[in-house]
C-alpha positions, 0 to 999 in steps of 0.5 A: 426554654432552649428549644423554644428559644432556638425556634424563636430565633429561627423565625427572627433570623429567617425573617431578617434574611428574607427582607434582605434577600428580597432587595438583592435580586441578581441577573444570573444569566451568566451562571449555570446553576444546578439546584437541589441535588440530593446527597441523601435520598430521603426528600429532606430539604436539609439533604440538598446541595446546589452547584454554581459555575460560569457557563464557560467554566472548565471541568478542571476548575477549582472547587469551592464548597460552602457551608452556610451559617444561621446559628445552627438552627436557621436557614438553608443553602439559599441564604448564601446564594449571592455569596456563592454567585461571586465565588462562581464568577471568580472561576470556582465551581461552587458547591453550596450545602444544606444541612438539618437544623437544631433543635430537630437534630443535634450538632453531631447529626449536622456534622454527619450531614456535612460529611455525607455531602462531602462523600457524595461529592467524592463518589460522584466527582466525574458525574458532577464534573468536579475537580476535587483534587483542587478543592477549598472549603468556606463557611460563615458563622455556624457554617464555619463551625461545621466546616471546622468540625468536618475538616478536623474529622477528615484530617484525624483518625482519632476524631474519626473514631470518636465521631464514628465517621469515615474520611470523605475522600477529599483533601482540601487545599485550604479553608476560609472561615468568616466570623466563626461561631466557635463556642457551643456553650454560649453566654451571649444572646445565642445561649439558647443553643447550649442545651440542644447541641447535644442530647442526653444520650450523646453526653456519654459518647466519645465525641461529646467533649468536642461538641462541648469544646470545639477548640479542643479539636485543634490539639488532635487534628492536622489542617491545611492553610486557613484564612480567617475573617472578622472585624471590630463590629463583629458581635462574636469577634472573640471567637475568630481571635480565639481560633487564630491563637489556637491555630498559631499555637499548633503551628497551623498556617493561617492568616487573619483579616480583622476589619476595623470599624467601617467608615461608610457602612457597618462591617458587622457579623458575616457582612461579606456573605450578606453583602458580597458586592460591597468593596470590603466584601470584594476585598475578602474575596480577593484576599481569600482567593489570593491566599488559597491560590498562592503558588497557583494560577488564580482563576479569573481574579484580575478580570473580576476585580478590574470590572466595575461592580455596582453596590 
């Protein structure tokens, strides 16, 4: 039932996203978009990435790497296109990464996809005109979970040994997690993923305990500053609050924006990603960018937020 459940939820998720995105067509004539760059040469849709930037963005611009959500079982990078347009308009050279989905692969294989994408960026930094000395990482929901795994493994020799992964050659300056889907052994509507994130063969592997209980990685890894976003109308708000507690316990620099119930609109799960032009979503961009750029010159933030944006 778990495999069938994930496929059923995939259908529902993607139909909902298709309907929403069909109403959100944007003029992107201000952007330079490089589509479907293969980070693994196997013609797999889950092994592609896009790069967005303003046409006048310099090669020294900071880099924003984004990993989309979808419960680990749905969607590809295109679902976050509108969200990533806004990062590009803030002055970041923005990389959007796809990965394969469960149940066709396991969570360990998804993590390997993300790590492979990071290595590809590092190895091709000059050709892709990226400044990875000033790199940031964002993810929403399941994409935030994959971001946490990749960040943790990249910053921990112990986890690299457990996952049989090498570091990626990128030192992230900060990370931002929106409505993280932290737990893989769920008791809610997403419980269908619990039995398919790990294969029977993988249950004996050293990394299995981290797949089953991702929060345990915080005990053994080092982290850059992390900005967290959730809200009272986020159906998995408790996951973000749980991560905040763990980070603070280990004295990781972090900051939380916990939105109260919206007065004019429902500020539900990953609203800032789904509706990036909402005033509350622009607040997320502003707060996160200011947090990322503490002590640095924020790229184009004042210009962006002083312009009137239509909802």
